[in-house]
Structure formats: C-alpha cells, structure tokens
CHARMM-style PDB file with segment names, atoms N, HN, CA, C and O in Angstrom:
ATOM      1  N   VAL     1       0.794  -1.223   0.292  1.00  0.00      PROA
ATOM      2  CA  VAL     1      -0.021  -0.083  -0.135  1.00  0.00      PROA
ATOM      3  C   VAL     1       0.593   0.672   0.072  1.00  0.00      PROA
ATOM      4  O   VAL     1       1.303   0.603   1.075  1.00  0.00      PROA
ATOM      5  N   VAL     2       0.646   2.085  -1.006  1.00  0.00      PROA
ATOM      6  HN  VAL     2       0.069   2.140  -1.821  1.00  0.00      PROA
ATOM      7  CA  VAL     2       0.942   3.070  -1.005  1.00  0.00      PROA
ATOM      8  C   VAL     2       0.517   4.399  -0.961  1.00  0.00      PROA
ATOM      9  O   VAL     2      -0.115   4.866  -1.908  1.00  0.00      PROA
ATOM     10  N   ARG     3       0.850   5.215   0.255  1.00  0.00      PROA
ATOM     11  HN  ARG     3       1.363   4.835   1.024  1.00  0.00      PROA
ATOM     12  CA  ARG     3       0.161   6.634   0.298  1.00  0.00      PROA
ATOM     13  C   ARG     3       0.559   7.802   0.615  1.00  0.00      PROA
ATOM     14  O   ARG     3       1.136   8.235   1.613  1.00  0.00      PROA
ATOM     15  N   ARG     4       0.102   8.394  -0.579  1.00  0.00      PROA
ATOM     16  HN  ARG     4      -0.367   8.043  -1.390  1.00  0.00      PROA
ATOM     17  CA  ARG     4       0.355  10.182  -0.749  1.00  0.00      PROA
ATOM     18  C   ARG     4      -0.277  10.908  -0.903  1.00  0.00      PROA
ATOM     19  O   ARG     4      -1.366  10.471  -0.531  1.00  0.00      PROA
ATOM     20  N   SER     5      -0.378  11.790  -1.215  1.00  0.00      PROA
ATOM     21  HN  SER     5       0.507  12.145  -1.517  1.00  0.00      PROA
ATOM     22  CA  SER     5      -1.267  12.918  -1.183  1.00  0.00      PROA
ATOM     23  C   SER     5      -0.866  13.863  -2.732  1.00  0.00      PROA
ATOM     24  O   SER     5       0.102  14.592  -2.949  1.00  0.00      PROA
ATOM     25  N   ALA     6      -2.453  13.366  -3.958  1.00  0.00      PROA
ATOM     26  HN  ALA     6      -3.239  12.774  -3.782  1.00  0.00      PROA
ATOM     27  CA  ALA     6      -1.836  14.250  -5.575  1.00  0.00      PROA
ATOM     28  C   ALA     6      -2.702  14.340  -5.826  1.00  0.00      PROA
ATOM     29  O   ALA     6      -3.583  13.779  -5.175  1.00  0.00      PROA
ATOM     30  N   LYS     7      -2.988  15.098  -6.921  1.00  0.00      PROA
ATOM     31  HN  LYS     7      -2.272  15.554  -7.450  1.00  0.00      PROA
ATOM     32  CA  LYS     7      -4.380  15.702  -7.763  1.00  0.00      PROA
ATOM     33  C   LYS     7      -4.435  14.592  -8.664  1.00  0.00      PROA
ATOM     34  O   LYS     7      -3.283  14.359  -9.033  1.00  0.00      PROA
ATOM     35  N   PHE     8      -5.498  13.562  -9.343  1.00  0.00      PROA
ATOM     36  HN  PHE     8      -6.434  13.750  -9.043  1.00  0.00      PROA
ATOM     37  CA  PHE     8      -5.973  13.103 -10.017  1.00  0.00      PROA
ATOM     38  C   PHE     8      -6.600  13.366 -10.339  1.00  0.00      PROA
ATOM     39  O   PHE     8      -7.267  14.081  -9.592  1.00  0.00      PROA
ATOM     40  N   HSD     9      -7.416  13.051 -12.406  1.00  0.00      PROA
ATOM     41  HN  HSD     9      -6.875  12.470 -13.014  1.00  0.00      PROA
ATOM     42  CA  HSD     9      -8.741  13.343 -13.316  1.00  0.00      PROA
ATOM     43  C   HSD     9      -9.041  11.912 -12.513  1.00  0.00      PROA
ATOM     44  O   HSD     9      -8.207  11.007 -12.478  1.00  0.00      PROA
ATOM     45  N   ALA    10     -10.525  11.825 -11.788  1.00  0.00      PROA
ATOM     46  HN  ALA    10     -11.203  12.560 -11.816  1.00  0.00      PROA
ATOM     47  CA  ALA    10     -10.788  10.511 -11.827  1.00  0.00      PROA
ATOM     48  C   ALA    10     -12.434  10.658 -12.088  1.00  0.00      PROA
ATOM     49  O   ALA    10     -13.066  11.687 -11.849  1.00  0.00      PROA
ATOM     50  N   HSD    11     -13.136   9.126 -12.757  1.00  0.00      PROA
ATOM     51  HN  HSD    11     -12.622   8.290 -12.952  1.00  0.00      PROA
ATOM     52  CA  HSD    11     -14.357   9.062 -13.210  1.00  0.00      PROA
ATOM     53  C   HSD    11     -14.835   8.797 -11.566  1.00  0.00      PROA
ATOM     54  O   HSD    11     -14.446   7.864 -10.864  1.00  0.00      PROA
ATOM     55  N   ASP    12     -15.734   9.826 -11.186  1.00  0.00      PROA
ATOM     56  HN  ASP    12     -16.050  10.584 -11.756  1.00  0.00      PROA
ATOM     57  CA  ASP    12     -16.861   9.483 -10.260  1.00  0.00      PROA
ATOM     58  C   ASP    12     -18.661   9.295 -10.768  1.00  0.00      PROA
ATOM     59  O   ASP    12     -19.645  10.017 -10.609  1.00  0.00      PROA
ATOM     60  N   GLU    13     -18.481   8.189 -11.314  1.00  0.00      PROA
ATOM     61  HN  GLU    13     -17.681   7.603 -11.444  1.00  0.00      PROA
ATOM     62  CA  GLU    13     -20.456   7.571 -11.533  1.00  0.00      PROA
ATOM     63  C   GLU    13     -20.950   8.211 -10.789  1.00  0.00      PROA
ATOM     64  O   GLU    13     -20.955   9.391 -11.142  1.00  0.00      PROA
ATOM     65  N   GLN    14     -21.643   7.929  -9.384  1.00  0.00      PROA
ATOM     66  HN  GLN    14     -21.639   6.970  -9.098  1.00  0.00      PROA
ATOM     67  CA  GLN    14     -21.978   7.927  -8.335  1.00  0.00      PROA
ATOM     68  C   GLN    14     -22.373   9.439  -7.750  1.00  0.00      PROA
ATOM     69  O   GLN    14     -23.346   9.701  -7.043  1.00  0.00      PROA
ATOM     70  N   ASN    15     -21.130  10.565  -8.343  1.00  0.00      PROA
ATOM     71  HN  ASN    15     -20.340  10.352  -8.917  1.00  0.00      PROA
ATOM     72  CA  ASN    15     -20.861  12.206  -8.155  1.00  0.00      PROA
ATOM     73  C   ASN    15     -21.215  11.813  -6.374  1.00  0.00      PROA
ATOM     74  O   ASN    15     -22.270  12.182  -5.856  1.00  0.00      PROA
ATOM     75  N   SER    16     -20.123  11.006  -5.588  1.00  0.00      PROA
ATOM     76  HN  SER    16     -19.267  10.707  -6.009  1.00  0.00      PROA
ATOM     77  CA  SER    16     -20.915  10.815  -4.317  1.00  0.00      PROA
ATOM     78  C   SER    16     -19.387  11.149  -3.664  1.00  0.00      PROA
ATOM     79  O   SER    16     -19.449  11.213  -2.436  1.00  0.00      PROA
ATOM     80  N   ALA    17     -17.819  11.412  -4.295  1.00  0.00      PROA
ATOM     81  HN  ALA    17     -17.769  11.360  -5.293  1.00  0.00      PROA
ATOM     82  CA  ALA    17     -17.005  12.441  -3.706  1.00  0.00      PROA
ATOM     83  C   ALA    17     -17.020  13.541  -3.309  1.00  0.00      PROA
ATOM     84  O   ALA    17     -17.491  14.375  -4.081  1.00  0.00      PROA
ATOM     85  N   ASN    18     -16.640  13.899  -2.285  1.00  0.00      PROA
ATOM     86  HN  ASN    18     -16.257  13.221  -1.657  1.00  0.00      PROA
ATOM     87  CA  ASN    18     -16.624  15.874  -1.889  1.00  0.00      PROA
ATOM     88  C   ASN    18     -15.189  16.385  -2.053  1.00  0.00      PROA
ATOM     89  O   ASN    18     -14.182  15.680  -1.983  1.00  0.00      PROA
ATOM     90  N   VAL    19     -15.212  17.148  -2.185  1.00  0.00      PROA
ATOM     91  HN  VAL    19     -16.030  17.721  -2.242  1.00  0.00      PROA
ATOM     92  CA  VAL    19     -13.770  18.138  -1.820  1.00  0.00      PROA
ATOM     93  C   VAL    19     -13.027  18.033  -0.653  1.00  0.00      PROA
ATOM     94  O   VAL    19     -13.142  18.809   0.295  1.00  0.00      PROA
ATOM     95  N   GLY    20     -12.096  16.876  -0.712  1.00  0.00      PROA
ATOM     96  HN  GLY    20     -12.002  16.245  -1.482  1.00  0.00      PROA
ATOM     97  CA  GLY    20     -11.299  16.684   1.128  1.00  0.00      PROA
ATOM     98  C   GLY    20     -11.557  15.402   1.196  1.00  0.00      PROA
ATOM     99  O   GLY    20     -10.857  15.066   2.151  1.00  0.00      PROA
ATOM    100  N   ASP    21     -12.096  14.453   0.822  1.00  0.00      PROA
ATOM    101  HN  ASP    21     -12.664  14.725   0.046  1.00  0.00      PROA
ATOM    102  CA  ASP    21     -12.471  12.936   1.283  1.00  0.00      PROA
ATOM    103  C   ASP    21     -11.245  12.493   0.432  1.00  0.00      PROA
ATOM    104  O   ASP    21     -10.844  12.986  -0.622  1.00  0.00      PROA
ATOM    105  N   VAL    22     -10.622  11.185   1.318  1.00  0.00      PROA
ATOM    106  HN  VAL    22     -10.948  10.784   2.175  1.00  0.00      PROA
ATOM    107  CA  VAL    22      -9.613  10.679   0.974  1.00  0.00      PROA
ATOM    108  C   VAL    22     -10.664   9.384  -0.032  1.00  0.00      PROA
ATOM    109  O   VAL    22     -11.826   9.052   0.204  1.00  0.00      PROA
ATOM    110  N   VAL    23      -9.862   8.946  -1.013  1.00  0.00      PROA
ATOM    111  HN  VAL    23      -8.919   9.216  -1.205  1.00  0.00      PROA
ATOM    112  CA  VAL    23     -10.737   8.202  -1.635  1.00  0.00      PROA
ATOM    113  C   VAL    23     -10.023   6.946  -2.408  1.00  0.00      PROA
ATOM    114  O   VAL    23      -8.804   7.075  -2.293  1.00  0.00      PROA
ATOM    115  N   ARG    24     -10.258   6.149  -2.918  1.00  0.00      PROA
ATOM    116  HN  ARG    24     -11.248   6.044  -3.012  1.00  0.00      PROA
ATOM    117  CA  ARG    24      -8.947   4.619  -3.383  1.00  0.00      PROA
ATOM    118  C   ARG    24      -9.006   5.031  -4.348  1.00  0.00      PROA
ATOM    119  O   ARG    24      -8.902   6.220  -4.044  1.00  0.00      PROA
ATOM    120  N   ILE    25      -9.109   5.017  -5.487  1.00  0.00      PROA
ATOM    121  HN  ILE    25      -9.193   4.051  -5.734  1.00  0.00      PROA
ATOM    122  CA  ILE    25      -9.004   4.539  -6.858  1.00  0.00      PROA
ATOM    123  C   ILE    25      -7.849   3.939  -8.157  1.00  0.00      PROA
ATOM    124  O   ILE    25      -6.741   4.184  -8.633  1.00  0.00      PROA
ATOM    125  N   VAL    26      -8.521   3.398  -8.239  1.00  0.00      PROA
ATOM    126  HN  VAL    26      -9.421   3.198  -7.853  1.00  0.00      PROA
ATOM    127  CA  VAL    26      -8.175   2.528  -9.684  1.00  0.00      PROA
ATOM    128  C   VAL    26      -7.617   3.054 -10.923  1.00  0.00      PROA
ATOM    129  O   VAL    26      -8.019   4.149 -11.315  1.00  0.00      PROA
ATOM    130  N   GLU    27      -6.226   2.036 -11.980  1.00  0.00      PROA
ATOM    131  HN  GLU    27      -5.899   1.147 -11.661  1.00  0.00      PROA
ATOM    132  CA  GLU    27      -6.337   3.187 -12.711  1.00  0.00      PROA
ATOM    133  C   GLU    27      -7.202   2.375 -14.118  1.00  0.00      PROA
ATOM    134  O   GLU    27      -7.508   1.228 -13.793  1.00  0.00      PROA
ATOM    135  N   THR    28      -7.533   2.641 -15.210  1.00  0.00      PROA
ATOM    136  HN  THR    28      -7.284   3.573 -15.474  1.00  0.00      PROA
ATOM    137  CA  THR    28      -8.236   1.941 -15.895  1.00  0.00      PROA
ATOM    138  C   THR    28      -7.988   2.893 -17.674  1.00  0.00      PROA
ATOM    139  O   THR    28      -7.336   3.844 -18.105  1.00  0.00      PROA
ATOM    140  N   ARG    29      -8.921   1.936 -18.157  1.00  0.00      PROA
ATOM    141  HN  ARG    29      -9.451   1.164 -17.807  1.00  0.00      PROA
ATOM    142  CA  ARG    29      -8.733   2.639 -19.978  1.00  0.00      PROA
ATOM    143  C   ARG    29      -8.219   4.474 -19.680  1.00  0.00      PROA
ATOM    144  O   ARG    29      -7.979   5.282 -18.782  1.00  0.00      PROA
ATOM    145  N   PRO    30      -8.261   4.380 -20.599  1.00  0.00      PROA
ATOM    146  CA  PRO    30      -8.120   6.522 -20.733  1.00  0.00      PROA
ATOM    147  C   PRO    30      -9.735   6.603 -21.074  1.00  0.00      PROA
ATOM    148  O   PRO    30     -10.180   5.832 -21.925  1.00  0.00      PROA
ATOM    149  N   LEU    31     -10.734   7.670 -20.315  1.00  0.00      PROA
ATOM    150  HN  LEU    31     -10.372   8.296 -19.624  1.00  0.00      PROA
ATOM    151  CA  LEU    31     -11.602   7.816 -20.163  1.00  0.00      PROA
ATOM    152  C   LEU    31     -12.092   9.179 -20.947  1.00  0.00      PROA
ATOM    153  O   LEU    31     -13.031   9.212 -21.741  1.00  0.00      PROA
ATOM    154  N   SER    32     -11.464  10.031 -20.657  1.00  0.00      PROA
ATOM    155  HN  SER    32     -10.700  10.004 -20.012  1.00  0.00      PROA
ATOM    156  CA  SER    32     -11.135  10.836 -21.667  1.00  0.00      PROA
ATOM    157  C   SER    32      -9.942  11.800 -21.893  1.00  0.00      PROA
ATOM    158  O   SER    32      -8.866  11.234 -21.701  1.00  0.00      PROA
ATOM    159  N   LYS    33      -9.853  12.959 -22.209  1.00  0.00      PROA
ATOM    160  HN  LYS    33     -10.727  13.419 -22.365  1.00  0.00      PROA
ATOM    161  CA  LYS    33      -7.688  12.951 -22.595  1.00  0.00      PROA
ATOM    162  C   LYS    33      -7.106  13.120 -21.495  1.00  0.00      PROA
ATOM    163  O   LYS    33      -5.880  13.069 -21.394  1.00  0.00      PROA
ATOM    164  N   THR    34      -8.250  13.444 -20.077  1.00  0.00      PROA
ATOM    165  HN  THR    34      -9.246  13.485 -20.159  1.00  0.00      PROA
ATOM    166  CA  THR    34      -7.384  13.334 -18.749  1.00  0.00      PROA
ATOM    167  C   THR    34      -7.426  12.348 -17.989  1.00  0.00      PROA
ATOM    168  O   THR    34      -6.439  11.748 -17.563  1.00  0.00      PROA
ATOM    169  N   LYS    35      -8.716  12.068 -17.726  1.00  0.00      PROA
ATOM    170  HN  LYS    35      -9.517  12.556 -18.072  1.00  0.00      PROA
ATOM    171  CA  LYS    35      -9.504  10.722 -17.367  1.00  0.00      PROA
ATOM    172  C   LYS    35      -8.963   9.530 -17.529  1.00  0.00      PROA
ATOM    173  O   LYS    35      -9.284   8.865 -18.515  1.00  0.00      PROA
ATOM    174  N   HSD    36      -7.644   8.829 -16.186  1.00  0.00      PROA
ATOM    175  HN  HSD    36      -7.384   9.369 -15.385  1.00  0.00      PROA
ATOM    176  CA  HSD    36      -6.724   6.952 -16.114  1.00  0.00      PROA
ATOM    177  C   HSD    36      -7.585   6.616 -15.626  1.00  0.00      PROA
ATOM    178  O   HSD    36      -8.096   5.521 -15.863  1.00  0.00      PROA
ATOM    179  N   TRP    37      -8.113   7.615 -14.619  1.00  0.00      PROA
ATOM    180  HN  TRP    37      -7.698   8.504 -14.427  1.00  0.00      PROA
ATOM    181  CA  TRP    37      -8.518   6.472 -13.535  1.00  0.00      PROA
ATOM    182  C   TRP    37     -10.238   6.618 -12.535  1.00  0.00      PROA
ATOM    183  O   TRP    37     -10.979   7.565 -12.801  1.00  0.00      PROA
ATOM    184  N   LYS    38     -10.651   5.563 -11.438  1.00  0.00      PROA
ATOM    185  HN  LYS    38     -10.049   4.794 -11.222  1.00  0.00      PROA
ATOM    186  CA  LYS    38     -11.664   5.377 -11.350  1.00  0.00      PROA
ATOM    187  C   LYS    38     -12.385   5.466 -10.167  1.00  0.00      PROA
ATOM    188  O   LYS    38     -12.521   4.315  -9.753  1.00  0.00      PROA
ATOM    189  N   LEU    39     -12.763   6.030  -9.632  1.00  0.00      PROA
ATOM    190  HN  LEU    39     -12.653   6.966  -9.968  1.00  0.00      PROA
ATOM    191  CA  LEU    39     -12.768   6.075  -7.970  1.00  0.00      PROA
ATOM    192  C   LEU    39     -13.850   4.812  -7.448  1.00  0.00      PROA
ATOM    193  O   LEU    39     -15.037   4.862  -7.772  1.00  0.00      PROA
ATOM    194  N   VAL    40     -13.444   3.974  -6.823  1.00  0.00      PROA
ATOM    195  HN  VAL    40     -12.480   3.934  -6.560  1.00  0.00      PROA
ATOM    196  CA  VAL    40     -13.639   2.473  -6.222  1.00  0.00      PROA
ATOM    197  C   VAL    40     -14.012   2.982  -4.792  1.00  0.00      PROA
ATOM    198  O   VAL    40     -14.877   2.185  -4.430  1.00  0.00      PROA
ATOM    199  N   GLU    41     -13.813   3.906  -3.767  1.00  0.00      PROA
ATOM    200  HN  GLU    41     -13.110   4.554  -4.061  1.00  0.00      PROA
ATOM    201  CA  GLU    41     -15.072   4.194  -3.051  1.00  0.00      PROA
ATOM    202  C   GLU    41     -14.282   4.952  -1.955  1.00  0.00      PROA
ATOM    203  O   GLU    41     -13.058   4.841  -1.872  1.00  0.00      PROA
ATOM    204  N   VAL    42     -15.229   5.953  -0.869  1.00  0.00      PROA
ATOM    205  HN  VAL    42     -16.222   6.042  -0.937  1.00  0.00      PROA
ATOM    206  CA  VAL    42     -15.056   7.246  -0.319  1.00  0.00      PROA
ATOM    207  C   VAL    42     -14.332   6.349   0.972  1.00  0.00      PROA
ATOM    208  O   VAL    42     -14.911   5.495   1.643  1.00  0.00      PROA
ATOM    209  N   VAL    43     -12.772   6.832   1.134  1.00  0.00      PROA
ATOM    210  HN  VAL    43     -12.302   7.526   0.588  1.00  0.00      PROA
ATOM    211  CA  VAL    43     -12.190   5.578   2.389  1.00  0.00      PROA
ATOM    212  C   VAL    43     -12.825   6.465   4.246  1.00  0.00      PROA
ATOM    213  O   VAL    43     -13.111   5.975   5.338  1.00  0.00      PROA
ATOM    214  N   GLU    44     -12.780   8.209   3.589  1.00  0.00      PROA
ATOM    215  HN  GLU    44     -12.548   8.606   2.702  1.00  0.00      PROA
ATOM    216  CA  GLU    44     -12.940   9.062   5.020  1.00  0.00      PROA
ATOM    217  C   GLU    44     -13.730  10.309   4.302  1.00  0.00      PROA
ATOM    218  O   GLU    44     -13.298  10.872   3.296  1.00  0.00      PROA
ATOM    219  N   ALA    45     -14.792  10.609   4.880  1.00  0.00      PROA
ATOM    220  HN  ALA    45     -15.143  10.152   5.697  1.00  0.00      PROA
ATOM    221  CA  ALA    45     -15.109  11.795   4.089  1.00  0.00      PROA
ATOM    222  C   ALA    45     -14.726  12.881   4.746  1.00  0.00      PROA
ATOM    223  O   ALA    45     -14.880  12.823   5.966  1.00  0.00      PROA
ATOM    224  N   ALA    46     -14.289  13.819   4.324  1.00  0.00      PROA
ATOM    225  HN  ALA    46     -14.163  13.866   3.333  1.00  0.00      PROA
ATOM    226  CA  ALA    46     -13.659  15.490   4.776  1.00  0.00      PROA
ATOM    227  C   ALA    46     -15.302  15.662   5.819  1.00  0.00      PROA
ATOM    228  O   ALA    46     -16.487  15.407   5.607  1.00  0.00      PROA
ATOM    229  N   ARG    47     -14.383  16.318   7.147  1.00  0.00      PROA
ATOM    230  HN  ARG    47     -13.420  16.525   7.320  1.00  0.00      PROA
ATOM    231  CA  ARG    47     -14.690  17.042   8.298  1.00  0.00      PROA
ATOM    232  C   ARG    47     -16.051  18.020   8.409  1.00  0.00      PROA
ATOM    233  OT1 ARG    47     -16.282  18.641   9.446  1.00  0.00      PROA
TER     234      ARG     47
END
C-alpha cells in the first residue's frame, strides 16, 4: 500500500466524493483526454 497526496482526474459515476475526501482509485482505460483513473470507494469523508 502506497499512501500519498496528489491530485488526479478520476471518474466518479455516482458523484459520491466531495472536496477533501480521502478516496481509493484504480487505474483504468482512458476515459477522456485527462481521466485514466476510476473512483473505487470513499475511504474517509471530509470533516
């Protein structure tokens, strides 16, 4: 498990993540010009 803070363009189908949330993402096929990641789950919601 690698933990780091970075900004990625990730696809969120259910629109469940908010600014400041800690999320788990997985690499996927290119979904757009900049999106190559998909949201798996919201690990910790922002306060």
